[in-house]
N, C-alpha and C positions, 0 to 999 in steps of 0.2 A: 784884501779880497781874494786875490789869486792864490795866496798861500792857504787860505781856509778851504778853498775848493779842492786843492790837491790833497789835503789831509782827509777830507771826507771820502775821496775816491779810494785812498789807501785803506781806510777802515772798512769800506764795502768789500774790497777784495779779500781782506782777512776774514770777514764774516762768511763770505761764500765758501772759502777754503775750509773753514771749520765745519760748516754744514755738510759739505761733500764728504769730509772725513767721517763724520758721524754716520752718514748714510751708507758709505762703503763698509764701515765697521758693522753696522746692522746687517748688511747683506752677507758679510762674512760669517757672522754669528748664525744667521738663518741657514746658510749653506752647510755650516758645520753641524748644526742640529739636525738638518735633513740627512746628512751623510751618516751621522751616528745613529739617527732614528731608523734609517733604512737597514743598517747592519743589525740593529736590535730586532726589527720586525722579521727580517729574513732568518736571523739566528735564533729566534724564540717563537716558533709557530705554536708552541703549547700555550701561549698566552691568548686569551679570547680575542683581544683587540687585534693582535698580530695575525691570528688565523683568519679573522673576518676580512682584513685588508688583503691578505694574500689570496683568499678565495675570490674576492671581488675582482682582483687584477688578473686572476687566472694563473698565478705563480705557484700554486700548490694543488696537487691532485687529491681527489677523494681516496680513501683507502681502497686498494686494489686486491683482486684475487691472485694469489701466487700459485704457480705450479711447484710441486715438491722439488723437482730437479732444478728449479730456478729460484728457490726460496733463499732468503738471506741465511748466511752461515750462523750457527748458534751452538749453544751448549744445552744439554738436556738435564734438568734438575728435578729431583724428586722432592717430596715434602720436607724431608729431613735436611737436605742441602739448602733448600730455600729458606727454611727457618734458621739455619746456621748463618746464612749470608745476610738476610734482611731483618731477622729478629733481633740482632745485636746492634743494629745501627742506631745512632742517636738521632733526634729529630732533624738536625741540620743535614746530616748525611742522607737520611731518608728522603728529605725534600729535594735535594740535588739529584739523587738517584731516580726518583719518580719523574722529575723534569726531563732527564735524559731518556728514560724509557718511553715516555709519551712523545717526546720530540722525534725520536727515531721512527716510531710508529706512524706519526702524521706525515713524515717524509717518505713513507713506504721504504724506509731503510736504504735510501739511495745515497745519502751522504754520511754514512756511519761506517766506521771500521770496527765497532764493538760487536762482540758475539751476542746474538739475541738469546736471552734466557727463555727456553721453552719448558713449560710445565709438563711433567709426566707423572704417572702413578695412578693409583686407584682412589676414587672419591665416591661418596654417597650423598645424594641430593637431600638437603634439609628443607628446601623450599624453593618455589619458583615465582617470579614476579614479571608481569608484563611491562615492557618499556613504553615510554610515551615521549611526546615532544619536549618535555621538561627534563629529560634525562640526557646524559652524554651521548648515548646511542639512542636515537629517537624511535627505532622500529625493531621489534623482535622480543626476545625474552632473556632474562638473566636468571641463571640457576645458582643458588648458593649451596655449596657442597662441602662436606668435611672429609679430610684425608683419612683413609683407613690406616695408613702407616704412622701418621702423627696427628692425633686429634686436635692438636694445638694450631693446626693450619687449616684455614677456611679458604675456599676458592669461589670467587665470583666469575663464572664462565659465561661469556656473552655469546648469545646465539642471534646475530643479526638476520632478519628475514623480512620478506614482504608481508604486508598485512594479511593477505589471503592464507599464509602458512602459519600464522601465529596460533590459531586454534589447534592445529596438529602438534605444534611445539608444546603447547600447554598439556595436551593429552599424554604426550610421550615423556616429558620431563617432570614426572610426578614424584612426590616425596618417596624416598627409598630407592630410586633408580640408581644403579651403579654406573659411574662414569670411569672408563678405563682409557687413559691418555697414554698412547704408546708412541715411541720415537719413530717407528716405521710407518705409522698411520696418521698421526696428528701433529700439527705444528701450532700449539696453543701458546702464543707469545705473551709474556708477562708485560703489562703496561702500567701497573700501579701496585704498591704494597703499603700497608699501614699496620701499625701495632695497635691493637685494641686495648681498652683500659684494663681488661683482665689478663693481658699479656699474650693473648693469641695473635697470630699473624693472619691478616686478611689480604688475600691476593686478588687481583683483577687480571683476567687473561681473555684473549680473543683468538679464535682459530684463523690463521692466515690463509688456509686453503678454502675456507667457506664451502665445504663439501656437502655431501648428502649423508644422512645417517638413518639407521633403522634400529629398532629395539628387538631384543630376543623374545619379547612377549607382546609385540604390537604389530598392527597392520600398517602398510604404507610407509612412507619415508618423509623426512623433513629436509628441506633444501635451504641452505643458508645463502645469503646474498650480501656482498660488501655494502656498507652503508653509503648512500648517496651524499650525505653530509653529516656533520657532527655538531653537537651543541657543546662547544668547549666551555662556555661559561657555567654549565651545570657541574663540571668538575668530576673528579674521581675520588673515592670509589663510588659505584652506583648506589649502593644501599647505605643508608644511615644507620646509626647504632640502634635506633628503635626497631627498624625492620629486621636487623640481624637478631636482636633479642627475641622478637616475636617468632621468627623461624626457629630459633633455638628452643624455645618453649614447646612449640608444636612437635618438633623432632624428638625432644626428650620425652614428651607424653606418649609418642608412638613406641618408644623403646622401653617405657616404664614397666609394662606387665612382665616381660621376660628378661629385660636387660640387654637383649641382642636384637639386631634388625631382622625383620622377616625376610625370607627369600625374595629377592627383587629381580626385575628384568635388568638387562645390561644394554647400554647404548653402544652401537657399533657403527663404524663406517661401512657403507655398502659397496664401496669400490676400493679394491686394493691399489695402493700407490707405491711407487718406487721410493726407496730410501735415498737420502742425499749421499754424496760421494763417500764420506768417511764411514758410513754405516750401511752401505748397500748390502742387501740380502738376496742372493740369487734364488730363483724359484725354478725348480725342475718342471718341465712340461710333461703332461701325461702321455704315456705311450699307449698306442692302440691295443685293445684287447685281442689276442689271437683267437681265431675261431676254434671252438672245441665241441666235441660231441655232446649232445644234450640227450639224456635218457628220456625215453617215452613212458616208462613205467617205474614206479618205486614201490617195492613190497607188493607187486602184483596189481597196483592201482594206477590208472592213467594219470599223467602229469598235465596240469593246466598250464599252458604257455601264453605269454603275452604276444599278441599278433601285431606285426608291424603295420603302420598305416600306409595306404597307397600314396604315391607321389601326388596324384591329383586331389587328394583329400587334405593335403597340408596347406593349401592356399585358401585360407579362411579369413574373411574380413574381421578386423579387430575393432571393437566398440571404443570410441574415444570418450575420455572423461570430460564431464561438463565443468567449466571454470567455476570457482567459488566466488560468490558475491562478497567483495570486501566489506561492503556496508552492512552486511548481516552480522558482523562481529563487533560488539560494543567495545570501545577502548576505555580502559580504566588504568592509568599508569600506576605501576608499583602497588597493585592490589594482590596480596597473597591469596592462594586458594583456601577457602574455608574448610574444605574436606578434601584430602588427597584422593584423586580418582585413578585407579590402576588402568594401565593401557589395555586396549581391546585385544583379545587373543584372536589371531587370524585363522586358526584351525582348532580342531579338537585338542584338548589338553592331553598330556601324556597318559597312557594306559586307558584311553577311551576308544581305541581302535584295535583291531585284531592283527597280530603279527604271525606270519606264516613261515613254514619252512621254504627254502629256495625252490622255486618252480611250482609251489602248491597254492599260489594266490588265485583269485578268480580270473577268468578270462577277460581280456581287455585289449585295447589298442596300444601298441608300443610306439612311442614317438621319440625323435631326437630333439635337441634343444631348440632348433630353428622351428620345427613344426609345433612344438609346445608353445613357443612365443607367439604363434599365429592363431592360437585357439581364441575363441570369443571370451571376453571377460565374464567371470562367474559362470563358466560352462557347467551345466548340470546333466550332460548327456551320458554316454556310455563311460564305463570305467576306462581310464587312460593312464598309461604308465610312461615313465621317462627313463631313458637309458643313454649312456655315452660316457665320455671322459670329462672329468671336472677337476677344478682347482679350488680348494677351500680358501676364500678370501677373508672370512671372519667366522668366529665360532663363539658360542655361549654355553650356558649350562645344558640346554636341551634343544638347541637350534644351531644350524650352520648355514652360511651363505656361500653358494657355489657359483663359479663362473665356468662357462664352457671353454674347452681348449681350442676351439676354432676361431677365437677372436670376436665373439658376439658381445661387444661392449655394452649394448643396450639391453641385454637380457641377463637377469640373475635368477638363480634358483634358491629359494629359501625353504630349507627342509627341517621339519620337526622330527625329533627322535623320542621314542618312549623312554620312560624313566629308567628302565633297566638296560638301555643301550646308549653308550656314550657317543656323542657326535665326534666326527673327525677333528683333528686339531688344525689350526690355521696353517696354511702352507702345504698341507698334505694333498696328495692326488687321490681322487675317488673314481673308480671305474665300475660301471653298472651295465649289465646285459639283460637278456630276456629272463634269466633265472632270478636275478635280484634287482629289479627296477625300483624306482621310487614311484609312489602313486600320486598323481597330480590331483590337488584339491581345489585349486583356484588359480585364476590368471588375472592380473591387474595391469593396466597401462596408465602411467602417469602423464600429466600434461607436457612434460619435457621429453616424451618418447621412451622413457625408461619402462621396461616390461618386467614385472615381478611374477615369476612362476612359483606358486606355493605348492609344496609337496610334503610327503611324510614317508618315513621308513616303515615298510610293511613286511620285511623279511628278516629272519634271524641271521647273524653272522655265520 
């Protein structure tokens, strides 16, 4: 009896030891899986599950707006170089490359030593689609554009924006609009590339500066905003093959009568930015115009001069713009425009106004840029002229965007030029006095405090 009890006690100890061994082994396996899983989650935010967990835990930030001087270092690639690099990748290489591109973007390029590929070159918009909650970028517009240098390269350029600005985006990003992506003005980072069944390369890019843009043939500006969140499960690219084919057919139908695209407006940044260190471009500041004698008569006829405005007349209240009701804009994700609508022209088109000899224009008030910025919106009073020293921040076919040399960052001057007078080139200095002022046609103030002074050239060189 005693021996039997001792044997049972020993068997119980052995059973308990075996159970604890299994339990500790399970704990070790769970710890190992958790350790490996955490590394995977943090190392692959481009996966939908990983991104959702990281956002919930607050371990990854939403995409942020970069300043050009603090933007990640990169390399600027045109359509030919992009096609040479990504067009020859096999599916496995392309999948790995896309994962790396998206991973770096989601991390705001904080843990990457790779050079960011920035897209540059000239593109023409083939179609525009509104984004919705079922897309990777839930708010804004995506423009599908074809490279002018290499038609085998298509670009999906994302324009993230608040709902209130989507209508303005759709009006400006019409079919045929020229997109000029320059290394000194734009930082459109590549986040995805795919090879289409017909061999063309379809790229997806997003501007890291999320800046403001205007068109050479449209009023107002469009303001981009970094997305508050992303729908990773929707995947990239934004447009499926059916949407690309539909845009391709509409675009081809537009070119069919002549075989060439009609003259189109160009999208431009409205604020000049500094280039990054390796490509900085110095800009000369405008020198003041020395006083000079002004003739009172030409050929025996009196000369009409622009009269300067009094100091007490320059303080004029500015009408504020009313906010747009976001609910007034219906949301229809990824619905292309049935008919391309050209952008609204802000002033009379070229050749619809009189151009005078210097000093022979009608009498009017002569304003500096500060006084012009204080004019009431849509002022229809007396003839008013603008003089001063300006720097050209952007230029198109018949329009230039100017900035004053006095540091008025919230005032820009958008000048229309007749067809027989070429606008000044970007970076040039423009000096105008009482003999050759610009005529002010309109003043607009945006909800962000940005003032647009619209003017036109009325004197001959």
